[in-house]
Structure formats: C-alpha cells, structure tokens
C-alpha positions in Angstrom: 89.9 91.0 114.7 89.6 94.9 114.6 92.5 97.2 113.2 93.1 100.8 112.6 93.9 101.8 109.1 95.5 105.5 108.4 96.1 106.9 105.1 97.5 110.1 104.5 98.8 111.9 101.4 97.7 114.9 98.7 94.4 114.8 97.7 93.2 112.9 94.6 89.7 111.2 93.4 88.5 108.1 94.3 90.8 107.5 97.6 87.9 106.7 99.5 85.9 104.5 97.0 89.6 102.7 96.7 90.2 102.3 100.1 86.6 101.4 100.7 86.2 98.7 97.4 89.7 97.2 98.7 88.5 96.5 102.2 85.1 95.0 100.9 87.2 92.4 98.4 89.2 91.3 101.1 86.5 90.1 103.1 86.8 93.2 106.1 83.9 95.4 107.1 84.2 99.3 107.4 83.0 100.3 111.0 83.8 103.8 111.7 85.8 106.2 109.3 86.7 109.9 109.5 88.8 112.2 106.6 89.8 115.6 106.3 91.5 117.5 104.2 94.4 119.8 105.3 96.1 122.1 102.7 95.9 119.6 100.4 96.2 116.6 102.2 93.7 114.0 102.4 93.9 112.4 106.3 91.7 109.2 106.9 91.2 106.6 109.8 89.1 103.6 109.9 88.2 101.1 112.0 87.9 97.8 110.4 86.3 94.5 111.6 88.7 91.7 110.1 87.3 88.9 111.4 86.3 87.5 108.0 88.8 89.0 106.3 90.3 86.4 103.2 94.4 87.2 103.6 96.3 86.9 106.9 97.5 90.7 108.8 100.7 90.4 106.9 99.2 89.8 103.9 97.4 92.9 104.4 99.9 95.1 105.4 101.8 94.2 101.8 99.0 94.5 99.7 98.1 98.0 101.8 101.8 99.1 101.6 102.0 97.7 97.7 98.2 100.0 97.3 99.8 102.7 98.9 102.8 103.4 96.4 100.3 102.7 93.5 99.1 105.6 95.1 101.0 107.9 96.3 99.8 107.5 99.8 101.0 106.7 103.0 98.9 103.3 104.4 99.7 102.0 107.9 97.5 99.3 109.7 97.6 98.4 113.1 95.8 95.6 114.8 93.2 97.7 117.7 94.3 96.1 120.8 98.1 97.4 119.9 96.9 100.5 118.8 94.8 101.0 122.1 97.9 99.8 124.2 100.1 102.2 122.5 98.0 105.1 123.0 96.7 104.9 126.5 97.0 107.7 128.8 
C-alpha cells in the first residue's frame, strides 16, 4: 500500500529528518518527496510505501496526528488510491 503524506507548518530545523526517521521506524519507505518554503511556511508532500509497515493505517494516522501536534505541524496522510480518486479530473 502507498500513501500521500502532507506536512505544513512554520519552518523549523529538522522537520524532514524527524518525519523521515518516523517513516523508517514504522517500516515505511519514502519513494518520492517534494518540499518548499512559502513565506516562512514549510510545505512537504511525500509518496510513502507502507507495505512493510509495522502499524495499521489507523495507528499510523494517530501517531502522525500526535507528532504533528508536538511539532506544531499539520500532518495528513491518505491512501494513494483515495488521493488519486479525489484528484481525478
């Protein structure tokens, strides 16, 4: 299973490292990443492969919510097929 992870918030040091380490610790793999700064805001989108993840999707969402609160970031994850269906023209 693949998922799209978006991360948005005020720019701080170490965001990519913290999120990347988390993905690795749960058994995920980052397949693609795009990040930018927009007037002091950090914006990142990742394509993550979760087929070897050691958490189910609901547990992963909960841990990302908690991590986002701790880091003062909005972190949202969607299954790739749902993301694609929502953004199909």
